[in-house]
C-alpha positions in Angstrom: 10.5 127.1 183.3 14.3 126.5 183.6 13.8 124.4 186.7 11.1 122.4 184.8 13.4 121.9 181.9 16.2 120.9 184.2 14.1 118.3 185.9 13.0 116.9 182.5 16.6 116.7 181.3 17.7 114.9 184.6 14.9 112.4 184.2 15.9 111.7 180.5 19.5 111.2 181.5 18.6 108.8 184.4 16.4 106.7 182.1 19.3 106.6 179.5 21.7 105.3 182.2 19.3 102.6 183.2 18.7 101.6 179.6 22.5 101.4 179.0 22.9 99.3 182.1 20.3 96.8 180.9 22.1 96.3 177.6 25.0 94.4 179.1 23.7 90.8 179.3 27.1 89.2 178.4 28.7 86.3 180.2 30.5 87.1 183.4 33.4 85.2 185.1 30.8 82.7 186.5 29.3 82.0 183.1 26.1 83.8 184.2 24.1 86.2 182.1 21.5 88.7 183.3 18.8 86.4 182.0 19.9 83.0 183.2 23.1 81.3 184.2 25.0 79.0 181.7 24.4 75.4 182.6 26.0 72.1 181.6 24.7 68.7 182.4 27.1 65.9 183.3 25.6 62.4 183.1 27.9 59.8 184.7 27.7 56.0 184.7 29.2 56.0 188.2 30.2 58.4 191.0 33.3 59.4 192.9 33.7 55.9 194.3 34.3 54.4 190.8 37.6 55.2 189.2 36.5 56.0 185.7 33.7 58.4 186.8 35.9 59.9 189.5 38.4 60.9 186.8 35.6 62.6 184.9 34.3 64.4 188.0 37.8 65.8 188.6 38.0 66.8 184.9 34.8 68.8 185.2 36.0 70.4 188.4 39.2 71.4 186.7 37.2 72.9 183.9 35.0 74.8 186.3 38.0 76.3 188.0 39.6 77.3 184.7 36.4 78.8 183.3 35.2 80.5 186.5 32.1 78.4 187.0 30.3 77.5 190.2 28.0 74.7 191.3 25.0 76.6 190.0 26.4 76.1 186.5 26.5 72.3 186.6 23.8 69.8 186.8 25.3 66.5 188.1 23.7 63.1 187.3 25.4 60.2 189.1 25.2 56.4 188.6 23.1 56.6 185.4 22.5 53.3 183.7 23.1 52.6 180.0 19.3 52.4 179.5 16.2 54.5 179.6 17.4 56.2 182.8 20.0 58.0 180.6 17.1 59.4 178.4 15.5 60.7 181.5 18.7 62.2 182.9 19.4 64.0 179.6 15.9 65.3 179.4 16.0 66.6 183.0 19.3 68.4 182.2 17.6 70.2 179.3 14.6 71.1 181.4 16.9 72.6 184.0 18.3 74.9 181.4 21.4 73.1 180.2 22.7 74.1 176.8 25.3 71.4 176.8 24.8 67.8 178.1 27.8 65.4 178.3 27.5 61.6 179.0 30.6 59.6 179.9 29.9 56.0 179.0 29.8 54.2 175.6 26.5 52.6 176.5 24.9 56.0 176.9 25.5 56.9 173.3 22.2 55.9 171.7 20.2 57.6 174.5 22.4 60.7 174.2 21.8 60.8 170.5 18.1 60.5 170.9 18.1 63.4 173.3 20.0 65.4 170.7 17.4 64.6 168.1 14.6 65.7 170.4 16.5 68.9 171.5 18.2 70.4 168.4 18.9 73.7 170.3 21.1 71.9 172.9 24.6 70.4 172.2 25.2 66.8 173.3 28.4 64.9 173.7 28.7 61.1 174.0 32.2 60.5 175.5 33.9 57.4 174.2 31.2 57.2 171.5 31.8 56.4 167.8 28.7 57.3 165.7 28.6 61.1 165.7 30.3 61.5 162.3 28.0 59.0 160.6 24.9 60.3 162.4 25.4 63.8 160.9 23.6 65.7 163.6 24.9 69.3 164.1 24.4 69.1 167.9 25.8 65.6 168.6 29.5 64.9 169.1 31.9 62.3 170.3 35.1 62.7 172.4 37.8 60.5 173.8 41.5 60.7 174.6 44.3 58.8 173.0 44.6 56.7 176.1 46.3 54.0 174.2 49.4 56.2 174.2 49.4 56.2 178.1 48.8 52.4 178.1 51.8 51.9 175.9 53.9 54.0 178.3 52.6 52.0 181.2 53.6 48.9 179.3 57.1 50.2 179.0 57.2 50.6 182.8 56.0 47.0 183.1 58.5 45.7 180.5 61.4 47.3 182.4 60.2 45.5 185.6 60.0 42.2 183.7 63.6 42.8 182.4 64.8 43.4 185.9 63.1 40.3 187.3 64.6 38.2 184.6 68.1 39.7 185.1 67.9 39.2 188.9 66.7 35.6 188.6 63.5 36.3 190.4 61.2 34.2 188.2 60.5 30.5 188.3 59.6 28.0 185.5 55.9 28.7 186.3 56.4 32.3 185.1 57.3 31.2 181.6 55.2 29.7 178.8 56.3 26.7 176.8 58.1 29.0 174.3 60.1 30.7 177.0 58.0 33.9 177.2 57.4 35.6 180.5 53.7 35.5 181.3 51.7 38.7 181.5 48.1 39.0 182.7 45.4 41.5 181.9 42.0 42.0 183.5 39.6 43.4 180.8 36.0 44.5 181.1 34.5 43.6 177.7 35.9 42.5 174.3 35.2 45.9 172.9 37.5 47.9 170.6 38.4 50.3 173.5 39.6 47.4 175.6 41.4 45.5 172.7 43.1 48.7 171.6 44.2 49.3 175.2 45.6 45.9 176.0 47.3 45.7 172.7 49.1 49.0 173.3 50.0 47.8 176.8 51.5 44.6 175.4 53.4 46.4 172.7 54.8 48.8 175.3 56.1 45.8 177.3 57.6 44.2 174.3 59.5 47.4 173.5 61.3 47.0 176.8 61.5 43.2 177.0 60.7 41.2 173.8 60.0 37.7 175.2 56.5 38.0 176.7 53.1 36.6 176.1 49.8 37.9 177.5 46.5 36.4 178.7 43.4 38.6 178.9 40.6 37.6 181.2 37.2 39.4 180.8 34.9 40.2 183.7 32.0 41.4 181.5 31.6 44.4 183.8 33.2 47.8 184.0 33.3 47.8 187.7 33.3 44.7 189.9 35.7 44.5 192.8 35.2 40.7 193.3 35.3 39.7 189.7 38.4 41.8 189.0 40.1 40.5 192.0 39.3 36.9 191.1 40.5 37.4 187.6 43.8 38.7 188.8 44.1 35.8 191.2 43.5 33.3 188.4 46.1 35.0 186.2 48.7 35.0 189.0 47.9 31.3 189.7 48.8 30.6 186.1 52.2 32.3 186.6 51.6 35.8 185.4 54.0 38.3 186.9 52.4 41.6 185.7 48.7 42.2 186.0 47.4 45.1 183.9 43.8 46.2 183.7 41.1 47.9 181.8 38.5 47.8 184.6 37.5 50.5 186.9 37.9 49.2 190.5 40.9 48.6 192.7 40.0 44.9 192.8 43.0 43.7 190.7 45.7 45.8 192.4 44.5 44.8 195.8 44.6 41.1 194.8 48.2 41.5 193.5 49.2 43.2 196.8 47.8 40.4 198.8 49.5 37.8 196.7 52.8 39.6 196.9 52.6 39.7 200.7 51.9 36.0 200.6 55.2 35.4 198.8 54.2 35.6 195.1 56.2 37.5 192.5 53.7 39.8 190.9 53.2 43.5 190.2 50.3 45.7 189.1 49.6 48.3 186.5 46.3 50.1 187.1 43.9 52.4 185.2 42.3 55.8 185.9 43.7 56.5 189.3 46.9 56.0 191.3 46.8 52.5 192.9 49.6 53.1 195.5 47.1 53.5 198.3 45.7 50.0 197.8 48.9 48.3 196.5 51.9 50.2 197.9 54.4 47.4 197.3 53.3 46.3 193.8 51.7 49.2 192.0 54.1 50.3 189.2 51.9 53.0 187.7 48.4 53.6 186.1 47.5 54.9 182.7 45.1 57.8 183.2 43.1 60.4 181.3 43.3 64.1 182.0 39.6 64.8 181.2 40.0 68.4 182.3 41.6 69.2 178.9 38.4 68.2 177.0 35.9 69.5 179.5 37.6 72.9 179.5 37.5 72.9 175.7 33.9 71.7 175.3 32.3 73.7 178.1 34.3 76.8 177.1 33.1 76.5 173.5 29.4 76.1 174.6 29.7 79.2 176.9 30.8 81.2 173.8 28.0 79.7 171.7 30.5 77.9 169.5 29.9 74.5 167.9 31.9 71.6 169.6 34.0 69.5 167.3 32.2 66.4 166.0 35.1 64.2 166.9 37.8 65.1 169.5 40.8 62.9 170.5 44.1 64.1 171.9 47.0 62.5 173.7 50.4 63.4 175.2 50.8 66.3 172.8 47.9 68.1 174.6 48.5 66.6 178.0 45.2 64.8 177.7 46.7 61.5 178.9 49.4 60.5 181.4 50.7 57.9 183.7 50.5 58.3 187.5 53.3 58.5 190.0 55.8 55.7 189.6 55.8 53.2 192.5 58.9 52.3 194.5 58.8 48.8 192.9 59.7 50.2 189.5 63.0 49.1 187.9 66.0 51.5 188.0 66.0 53.9 185.1 62.2 53.8 184.6 61.6 57.5 184.9 64.3 58.4 182.3 62.9 55.8 179.9 59.3 57.1 180.4 60.4 60.6 179.6 62.1 59.4 176.4 59.1 57.5 175.2 56.6 60.3 176.0 58.8 62.8 174.2 58.8 60.5 171.1 55.0 60.2 171.2 54.7 63.9 171.4 57.1 64.5 168.6 55.3 61.9 166.4 58.5 59.8 165.9 57.0 56.9 167.8 53.7 55.3 166.8 52.0 52.8 169.2 50.6 50.5 166.5 53.7 50.4 164.2 52.9 47.4 162.0 56.5 46.4 162.0 56.3 45.6 165.7 53.6 42.9 165.6 52.0 40.2 163.5 48.5 38.9 163.2 46.7 35.8 161.8 44.6 36.2 158.7 41.4 38.1 159.2 38.2 36.0 159.2 36.0 38.8 158.0 38.3 40.8 155.7 38.5 43.7 158.2 42.3 43.8 157.6 44.9 42.3 155.3 48.4 40.9 156.1 51.5 40.2 154.1 53.4 36.9 153.9 55.1 37.6 157.2 51.8 38.4 159.1 52.3 42.2 159.2 49.1 44.2 158.7 49.2 46.1 155.4 45.6 47.4 155.3 42.8 47.7 157.9 39.4 49.3 158.0 38.5 51.5 161.1 34.9 52.6 160.7 31.8 50.4 161.2 29.1 51.8 158.9 26.3 49.4 159.7 26.7 48.6 163.4 27.6 45.0 163.0 30.9 45.4 165.0 32.9 44.8 161.9 34.9 47.7 160.5 34.2 48.0 156.8 35.4 51.4 155.5 38.1 54.0 156.0 41.7 52.9 155.7 43.6 53.1 159.0 47.1 52.1 158.0 49.2 55.2 157.2 52.9 55.3 156.7 53.3 51.9 158.3 51.2 52.3 161.4 47.5 51.9 162.4 46.4 55.5 162.9 44.1 55.0 165.9 41.3 57.5 166.6 41.8 59.4 163.4 38.4 59.0 161.8 36.4 58.6 165.1 37.2 59.6 168.6 36.8 56.2 170.2 39.4 53.5 169.6 38.8 51.2 166.6 41.7 48.8 166.8 40.2 45.3 167.1 43.0 43.2 165.5 43.9 40.2 167.7 47.6 40.1 167.3 49.9 37.2 167.9 51.2 36.7 171.4 47.9 37.6 173.2 45.1 35.1 174.1 41.7 35.9 175.5 39.8 34.1 178.2 36.0 34.6 178.8 
């Protein structure tokens, strides 16, 4: 009888141990549960061969490393168009078990939102988007960095180079406009707020280091086109521009500037997303860049814990979410020290990129902003409530500066300030 009772007791204890072992279905270091692994879907407009998406890919990999995730935790969707193919990509991510889906292009936004409507149990993020707050969906968010801060700093780098060229007598009459301003060129993708905000910040950064400049912006109407970006840079240099900045995703412009420099032209490049020294070693000054790993680590980490992701997220130098790349050998003496000074001021909040005292603008044609008698902006809306590309609510001017990305993640600065002209 004792033996029988002992056997029964042993069996009961064994079953208890098995039951206790099955209770632990928590997340492990790889984001995997006993039931199924955590999965995030990454929907990209390009791939590793396109600078913008390459930066996002690196950001995701940084987050994977920080959070202990492996390839089984990520569903990659490369070169997804800003059309119905985005709907299909988002849906496939959900069907593969993703509880978070992130798209990286502004043109993905409407498709990402539709997927959020159809899958309320899954969180969706439209990077660079601007409608999440107004849409009011619990599972739909927007995110972007304060990249305009990095563009301003890259402008400071360019402005110091301009000052050096002027001081050393390196410029010709062709490099000045009729008012004696040094000509700056900028290759832009589209006349969207993101681009306008970026090139304005770049220009203001230049002016902080060398006041007498004017800038021409040429649009390619494409985010990535080597030939068009190269041709735009060549056209701007032919008109006498000595600095070529860019908000476009290829190496076309820096490569064109390098070729022109080797042919005897005085011209230098400021890139975007990635270090351009490999394609323009003699002329690349720096590039403004995003550290997407900061956001991906935050968002994916929140989803792994079952937490709601912020509806709008935008951070800059204070969170190391933006930066400039390695300074090229062509940079002016003292550039590194100046960059450190400016970045520290941005982090401390003592310097504001869109300080209204530093620029003027013509009167608004649609009442999107107001100016005083001297052309300084005194009031400006920063949210478009009806989708007509005219900002019609939410005051953006605070304490004498345009507070970019405060009401929505994506840039909203569309004021065309004096000193900058646009070419189609």
